[in-house]
C-alpha positions in Angstrom: -33.6 -6.1 51.8 -34.2 -2.6 50.5 -30.4 -1.3 51.0 -29.1 -4.6 49.7 -31.6 -4.4 46.9 -29.8 -0.7 46.4 -26.4 -2.1 46.0 -27.3 -4.6 43.5 -28.7 -2.3 41.7 -26.1 0.4 42.3 -23.5 -2.2 41.2 -25.1 -3.4 38.1 -24.9 0.3 37.1 -21.6 0.6 38.1 -21.0 -2.5 35.7 -22.8 -1.1 32.9 -21.6 2.0 32.7 -17.7 0.3 32.8 -19.1 -2.1 29.7 -20.2 0.9 27.8 -16.9 2.2 28.3 -15.1 -0.7 27.1 -17.4 -1.3 24.1 -16.8 2.1 23.4 -12.9 1.5 23.2 -13.5 -1.4 21.3 -15.3 0.7 18.3 -12.8 3.7 18.9 -10.2 1.3 17.9 -12.0 -0.9 15.1 -12.1 2.3 13.3 -8.5 3.5 14.0 -7.7 -0.1 12.2 -10.0 0.5 9.5 -8.4 3.5 8.3 -5.1 1.7 9.2 -6.0 -0.9 6.2 -7.4 1.8 4.2 -4.0 3.5 4.2 -2.2 -0.1 3.5 -4.3 -0.4 0.5 -4.1 2.5 -0.8 -0.1 2.3 -0.4 -0.5 -1.4 -2.1 -2.3 0.2 -4.9 0.5 2.7 -5.9 2.6 0.5 -5.5 0.7 -1.5 -8.0 1.1 0.7 -10.7 4.3 2.1 -10.0 5.5 -1.3 -10.8 3.5 -1.4 -14.1 4.8 1.8 -14.9 8.4 0.5 -14.2 7.8 -2.8 -16.3 6.4 -0.1 -19.1 9.4 1.7 -19.0 11.6 -1.6 -18.9 9.8 -2.9 -22.1 10.7 0.9 -23.5 14.4 0.3 -22.6 14.9 -2.5 -23.7 13.4 -1.6 -27.6 15.5 1.7 -27.5 18.8 -0.4 -26.6 17.7 -3.0 -29.4 17.5 -0.1 -31.5 20.5 1.5 -31.2 22.9 -1.4 -31.1 20.5 -1.9 -34.6 22.3 1.2 -35.5 25.3 1.1 -34.4 25.8 -2.4 -36.3 24.2 -0.1 -39.7 27.1 2.4 -38.8 29.5 -0.1 -38.1 29.2 -1.6 -42.2 28.6 1.8 -43.8 32.2 2.5 -41.8 33.7 -0.7 -42.8 34.1 0.8 -46.4 36.9 3.1 -44.6 40.1 2.3 -43.8 42.2 3.3 -41.5 46.3 3.5 -42.0 
């Protein structure tokens, strides 16, 4: 009976050790996943910043193009005085 009890306790100890190892592995995996999610969040944030910068550059480019077109039209109006033969 004592030997049987000792086997049961030994088996329980092995199971506890295995469970502890599994729990440790789960904890390590969760930490790795958390680090991965943090990296993804940073990348998305950078992409958002770049998208906003691009939008601002497009607006500036549009304004510059409109200004250049107006200047070209004005120059064309000024040059219409001259006639080419």
